[in-house]
Structure formats: C-alpha cells, structure tokens
N, C-alpha and C positions, 0 to 999 in steps of 0.2 A: 504494497501501500503502497502511495508515498499525493504530500499532500495537496492538495488542487485537484490534478488526473486522478484521483482510485488505484484502486488497484488495474493492473497492468499484468496484461503474462507472457511482457518481455522486456528482459534490459537492455537498455543503452552506453554502449562507452563511447567516449570519445580514442581510447588509445588498443589497439585491438588486445595486443597481447595481457593487460589487464581484464578484458573479460575474454582470452583464452583462460589464464589462470581461473577465477570465478568458473567456467567450464567446466573445471580441468574434477577438483573440486562438487560441483554438486553432479559430479559420476562417479565419482569416489563414493557420496551419499548412495548410491544409487539408484539415482535421476535419470531418465532421455532428455540429452539436450540436441539443441538447432542454432549450432550461430547464422550467423548472418549481417550482409552488411546492408547497409540501404542509402539508397541516391541523398534523401531528406526528411529534414525531421522539422516537425515545426509549433512553435514557445505557446501556440494558443495563443497568439495576441499581451501575455502576459512585459515581450520582448522584441524585439525586433526581432525583426526571419529578417536572418538578408540572401544575399545566393553567395551560393558556396559552390568550389568549382564542380562539386562532382555531380550538379543538376547538370552542367552543361556536359560535361567529359566527356560518351557517350551517344549521347544521347539527339535524336533527331530535333531540329524543330519544331512536331508537331508531339513529341514524347515531352520536348521541353513544358512547351504549350498547359497541357497534359500533365504535369508534372506542380506548376503554376498554381492550376485551378482547387490539387488537389489538397495540399497544403493551407491554400488558402483560404476552401472553406472549411479544415482543421480551427486557423484565428479565431473562423465565427463564431463556428457550433461545435462545439465539444460538449458534451455531455460524458458525468466520470463515474469508469466504474462499469463502460458499453465499452471496449474497446470496436466488438463487432460489428457493433451499430454503427460508431465512429466514422470504420472505416470504411465499412459499406454504405455508409452515406456520399464521403471524401471521396468513391470511385465513379456513383453510379452519376454524378454529382459532376465531377471532371471528363469522362468519360462527351456528357450530353452540352458539354461546357465546352469545349471544348471544337466540335462539332458544329456547332453556333458562330462561334468564332473565325476558322475554316472556310465554315460557307460567307460569311465577310468581310473574311480581309485576305481569303487567302486567294491564290491565280484557280478562280473560277474551283468549280464544284465536285474539280479533279482528284486536293487531296484530301479534301474530308468526306468523298469517297471511297479514295484509298486508306484511309483511318475506319470506316464504319467495317470496311471488308476484314480490316486483322483483328476487328475491335471482335466483330462472328466469331468469327474463326478458333479468338480469344476464347471466348466467350466456351461455344461447343469444345471446346477443347478442358478447360478446368469442369464445364459441365460430366462430363464426360470421367473423367477424374478424380469428380464425385462421386456420380456411381458404382469405379472400383472399387471407393475406399467403404462404401456401403458397402457392396457386396464381401471383402476383406472383411471388413469388419466380421459381418457376422458367420464370416466362414469359421476367426478369428478366437468366436465366441465360444463355436459349437465346439470347433478344439478340446479349447478352456475346459468345453465344462466336460466332451468326453475321456478326453485322458488324466484327471487328478492326479494335477500334480501332486500332490500330498504324501500321495500314496507310490511316488515312484521317486531311483534312488535322480536325484540330481544328472548323475550325467547322461540318465535314459531319459529323463525328459529336456534337459534341451538338446539333445539329439531331434531329439520330435520338431520341437519347438523351428531348432535352423530346419530342417526341412521343410516346412510348411508356409513360412514365411523363405524359404529359395520355392515353393513351391507356386505363390503370392508372387511375386519378384520375376520366375518365368511368363507366367500370364499375363503382370502389365506387359512386360519387353513384347511380348507378342503382339502387345494392344496395340502399343503404342513405335509400335518401330513401323 
C-alpha cells in the first residue's frame, strides 16, 4: 500500500539492479515474480510529468501520441486501489483519442486506418491469449485437484507439474506459431 495511489500489483524502480535485488529476495521467499520495464509513468498530477527519452526511444510518432494520451489520462483520472480499472480506462481512451487525433492531424486517413488495423490485430491476439490462459487455468485446477500433491513425494509431484507445464507450453507454441 502506498499513500495517494493505494495498493498496486507492481513496484517501480528507477534502478534496475535494485529491482533485481528485490526480485531475488521475493523468489527466495517463494513468490513468483516478473520483472520488466516501462516507457513512461505518471505522477498523477501531483508533480510535473516531463517527457523522458524512454518515451521517444523506439516509438513511432503514432505510438508516442498514444502514450501521451495514456499518461495524460492518469493525470486526469485515477482511482486509488483500482489499478486494473485505471489501466483499462487509459488504454481505451488513449486508443480512441489517438484515432481521433490522427484523423484530424495526420496525413489523411491512412495513418489512422493503419493504427486501427494494428490495434484490431493486437486486440484479437490479446483475446486469443486470454482464452488460452482461461483454458490453461481450468486445466491446471483440474491437474492440482487430481494429483493430490500432499500425498506425493516432492520430486514426483514436481516432475508431474513440469510435464503439465511443458504440455501447456507446447500447446501455446502451436497456437501462436
């Protein structure tokens, strides 16, 4: 829990080594972790939000425009303890605002159409991935219910679990390949 923003499902670090050290600590305590990077963040209107080089690096003009709309929304609307809502709202508004902006300011409709086409492809991919995750969760729930890990030797259970994850990974690779 943090003042102003409330609970967050993530932590932000300016120093990658500090993040890696904290990740190692959590893994040693038995937690699953994921570490990644972000191009931008918002200070939610409490302090100025400058444009960082990471916002420019590797982004097309259209991606930069969408990123600005996304982060500007966080400055305008932020509901503490509801990070999924905040991110989904920022994604939705920034996509639609980008299309409107491109139609008004871009070189004709072509750039807006290209952006929409790419967004539709990404949306379809996210939807397929979500379906796969839901199916995988159901299969893992059934697996854990059937193997009764408390009645197995640890090495036997871990081997069965490794095989189940390998099966799911293979299926995912065949769907996305």
